Phi, psi and omega in degrees: 000137184298324183293333179293332181267005180086005179268065188295321182294320178296320178298317180295324176299315179293319178298319180297318178295317180293323180301321180297323181283316186208089185292347183255029178299135178298135177079353184302311186300315181295317179296319178300312180301315180300317181293318180295316178296320179295320180296314178297316180299320177297323176297316179297317180295319180297319177299314181297331180273003180074032180245079186298324181296315179295317178302312180300317180297316180293318180292322178295323175297318177301316179297324180296327188254350184292340178262008178299147179306328179291342181263351185301129174075006181277143179272076177285157180282014177209157177249165175303318180298322178293318179293318177299322177298320177298314179298316181298317178294320178298314180297315179299319179295319179291322177297316180296318178302315178298316180297320178298315177298317181299315180295330178278354180089006178268076186295318178302320179292324177297313179299317180299319179297318180287331177293332176301318180298314181293338179294326179252344180222076185298345181267005183289105185292323182294316179294318180298318179295318180297319179296316179299314181298312181293322179295320177297315180296320180298318178296319179295321179295327179293336181279344181278127180292149177301155179304135178088353178257122181294144177291149180278000000 
């Protein structure tokens, strides 16, 4: 089983497909719950280990499956709003990290910080816009000759 190996999102994907075929499978509910709880727990652990991209991916997966019919009415130790709050705080922190790098003139580091957001939230317009702006500036800076070298 995928959830036994820590591949909780894959397990939830398989459970969702099976649910469509036969929602009353024996043991399904418990296995689904274990996978959902494991996915959220992995996000929390990744955050504690300083791995924002992994944390975001696990939490976004949790958000994808917490509204599944198998999860309806279950008393999980977290709510959708709490997980969304974790994602929002993570995103705000990564945006700020990118801005700090950008203000210091370290544009590649700024772009890298914002790319972390797109790794778990590819639809994040603010991060995408920031990357485009910084990438354009980086290209323009490459066109400027170094100090002391005459322009062509």
